[in-house]
Backbone as CSV, one residue per row, in Angstrom:
resi,resn,N_x,N_y,N_z,CA_x,CA_y,CA_z,C_x,C_y,C_z
1,MET,103.324,94.382,108.022,103.138,95.270,106.904,104.505,95.696,106.384
2,LYS,104.666,95.656,105.092,105.907,96.091,104.479,105.987,97.608,104.507
3,THR,107.186,98.112,104.569,107.374,99.555,104.491,107.601,99.954,103.047
4,ALA,107.429,101.221,102.784,107.661,101.764,101.447,108.572,102.972,101.586
5,THR,109.111,103.436,100.489,109.976,104.602,100.532,109.291,105.770,99.847
6,LEU,109.667,106.952,100.277,109.227,108.164,99.606,110.254,108.490,98.536
7,PRO,109.841,109.225,97.515,110.814,109.606,96.482,111.937,110.454,97.087
8,SER,113.133,110.289,96.551,114.229,111.137,97.017,113.937,112.574,96.587
9,LEU,114.487,113.491,97.328,114.139,114.893,97.129,115.410,115.711,97.039
10,ARG,115.548,116.459,95.975,116.699,117.348,95.826,116.301,118.718,96.358
11,VAL,117.124,119.256,97.240,116.863,120.576,97.824,118.135,121.404,97.794
12,ASP,117.970,122.692,97.968,119.122,123.581,98.071,119.912,123.221,99.330
13,PRO,121.204,123.371,99.277,122.013,123.104,100.466,121.573,123.934,101.678
14,GLU,121.074,125.130,101.436,120.621,125.984,102.530,119.420,125.366,103.252
15,LEU,118.491,124.783,102.489,117.327,124.151,103.102,117.747,122.927,103.911
16,ARG,118.642,122.139,103.362,119.120,120.969,104.110,119.803,121.402,105.401
17,ALA,120.631,122.422,105.317,121.321,122.911,106.511,120.321,123.447,107.531
18,ALA,119.308,124.148,107.056,118.282,124.674,107.961,117.536,123.533,108.640
19,ALA,117.201,122.498,107.889,116.502,121.340,108.464,117.394,120.644,109.484
20,GLU,118.635,120.445,109.146,119.557,119.799,110.078,119.762,120.654,111.327
21,GLY,119.664,121.968,111.161,119.864,122.886,112.273,118.756,122.861,113.308
22,VAL,117.593,122.338,112.946,116.473,122.312,113.896,116.178,120.907,114.422
23,LEU,117.037,119.954,114.082,116.825,118.591,114.564,116.985,118.550,116.083
24,LYS,116.133,117.749,116.710,116.251,117.531,118.152,117.369,116.529,118.409
25,LYS,117.833,116.490,119.636,118.909,115.574,119.988,118.499,114.135,119.664
26,GLY,119.324,113.453,118.884,119.064,112.067,118.521,118.124,111.895,117.334
27,GLU,117.558,112.980,116.831,116.623,112.894,115.699,117.414,112.876,114.395
28,THR,116.975,112.046,113.475,117.623,111.984,112.167,116.858,112.851,111.174
29,LEU,117.544,113.207,110.113,116.894,113.985,109.063,115.753,113.186,108.445
30,SER,115.936,111.885,108.301,114.877,111.024,107.758,113.642,111.040,108.651
31,ALA,113.844,110.962,109.963,112.716,111.001,110.899,112.023,112.354,110.834
32,PHE,112.806,113.422,110.719,112.244,114.762,110.608,111.358,114.878,109.361
33,VAL,111.866,114.396,108.238,111.108,114.454,106.983,109.850,113.595,107.092
34,GLU,109.965,112.404,107.675,108.794,111.537,107.845,107.737,112.222,108.698
35,ASN,108.146,112.839,109.796,107.192,113.543,110.664,106.553,114.726,109.945
36,ALA,107.335,115.420,109.132,106.794,116.550,108.380,105.745,116.076,107.370
37,VAL,106.014,114.968,106.710,105.054,114.412,105.752,103.778,113.982,106.471
38,LYS,103.924,113.295,107.606,102.755,112.877,108.387,101.921,114.086,108.805
39,ALA,102.589,115.122,109.282,101.874,116.326,109.723,101.131,116.975,108.565
40,GLN,101.749,117.028,107.402,101.107,117.646,106.248,99.925,116.809,105.755
41,VAL,100.060,115.489,105.772,98.943,114.609,105.398,97.774,114.828,106.345
42,ASN,98.055,114.862,107.647,97.015,115.090,108.642,96.354,116.455,108.445
43,TYR,97.160,117.478,108.193,96.638,118.825,107.974,95.695,118.853,106.774
44,ARG,96.111,118.245,105.696,95.285,118.281,104.480,93.996,117.477,104.637
45,LYS,94.059,116.359,105.364,92.831,115.597,105.635,91.881,116.426,106.483
46,THR,92.422,117.059,107.523,91.613,117.892,108.397,91.006,119.048,107.617
47,GLN,91.790,119.654,106.759,91.312,120.762,105.937,90.189,120.307,105.004
48,ALA,90.342,119.147,104.382,89.312,118.627,103.480,88.029,118.321,104.241
49,GLU,88.158,117.765,105.455,86.977,117.484,106.280,86.281,118.780,106.692
50,PHE,87.058,119.807,107.018,86.507,121.103,107.391,85.716,121.700,106.231
51,ILE,86.278,121.647,105.050,85.597,122.181,103.864,84.329,121.387,103.586
52,ALA,84.389,120.071,103.726,83.206,119.234,103.503,82.096,119.596,104.494
53,ARG,82.469,119.806,105.778,81.460,120.205,106.768,80.873,121.569,106.410
54,GLY,81.704,122.479,105.950,81.220,123.796,105.551,80.262,123.717,104.375
55,MET,80.580,122.876,103.402,79.705,122.726,102.238,78.371,122.088,102.645
56,THR,78.421,121.121,103.567,77.200,120.502,104.079,76.358,121.535,104.811
57,SER,77.007,122.363,105.612,76.310,123.414,106.354,75.674,124.420,105.401
58,LEU,76.396,124.790,104.362,75.851,125.717,103.371,74.628,125.124,102.690
59,ALA,74.724,123.859,102.299,73.585,123.205,101.649,72.381,123.164,102.585
60,GLU,72.619,122.907,103.876,71.520,122.878,104.844,70.908,124.265,105.022
61,ALA,71.760,125.276,105.066,71.253,126.651,105.196,70.429,127.032,103.970
62,GLU,70.902,126.659,102.803,70.148,126.959,101.573,68.832,126.193,101.547
63,ARG,68.843,124.961,102.042,67.631,124.148,102.052,66.584,124.710,103.012
64,THR,67.030,125.108,104.202,66.096,125.563,105.226,65.850,127.065,105.197
65,GLY,66.784,127.813,104.620,66.663,129.266,104.629,67.085,129.885,105.957
66,ILE,67.645,129.067,106.860,68.088,129.559,108.164,69.592,129.812,108.104
67,TYR,69.949,131.069,108.307,71.348,131.466,108.311,71.657,132.123,109.651
68,TYR,72.901,132.022,110.092,73.342,132.654,111.330,74.421,133.674,111.007
69,SER,74.325,134.843,111.652,75.357,135.855,111.444,76.612,135.456,112.208
70,SER,77.727,136.074,111.847,78.968,135.783,112.561,78.847,136.202,114.021
71,ASP,78.105,137.268,114.296,77.895,137.699,115.681,77.128,136.634,116.468
72,ASP,76.112,136.041,115.838,75.349,134.966,116.494,76.261,133.785,116.837
73,VAL,77.090,133.409,115.891,77.978,132.268,116.089,78.997,132.576,117.185
74,LEU,79.576,133.772,117.138,80.547,134.141,118.168,79.902,134.184,119.550
75,ASP,78.674,134.679,119.629,77.975,134.701,120.914,77.746,133.285,121.438
76,MET,77.361,132.366,120.548,77.160,130.972,120.960,78.472,130.351,121.437
77,LEU,79.560,130.628,120.726,80.851,130.081,121.115,81.326,130.657,122.453
78,LYS,81.107,131.963,122.648,81.488,132.585,123.917,80.699,131.981,125.074
79,ALA,79.427,131.708,124.848,78.596,131.102,125.887,79.096,129.694,126.213
80,LYS,79.469,128.921,125.196,79.995,127.571,125.415,81.311,127.636,126.188
81,LEU,82.158,128.584,125.836,83.439,128.734,126.512,83.221,129.116,127.974
82,ALA,82.325,130.050,128.216,82.029,130.465,129.594,81.498,129.300,130.406
83,ALA,80.621,128.498,129.817,80.064,127.333,130.511,81.151,126.316,130.817
84,ALA,82.054,126.106,129.882,83.148,125.150,130.088,84.078,125.633,131.191
85,LYS,84.380,126.923,131.194,85.235,127.476,132.238,84.568,127.364,133.600
86,ALA,83.254,127.626,133.648,82.526,127.551,134.909,82.487,126.126,135.446
87,SER,82.283,125.154,134.559,82.237,123.759,135.015,83.618,123.267,135.431
88,LYS,84.663,123.806,134.825,86.027,123.414,135.189,86.379,123.959,136.574
89,GLN,85.902,125.155,136.878,86.193,125.771,138.161,85.390,125.143,139.296
90,ALA,84.247,124.572,138.964,83.377,123.979,139.988,83.904,122.663,140.505
């Protein structure tokens, strides 16, 4: 697969210095920028999937008329967490 380039980016010298200041040993600024872009792409995909699941859930609730309060949901999550902790300890 051929590689492609991202557009060059003009930034304030302060931002460049800040980015260079947090580089890990042996890490290049290009690698840092590439990782940041990958992380942001992943974040936005995850966010879009989350919103899509929420919209599907809303449509299902409207269709069935069954809604859950935040207290109900938190209680269910706490029960799942307790069960997971108990099985991990066993």
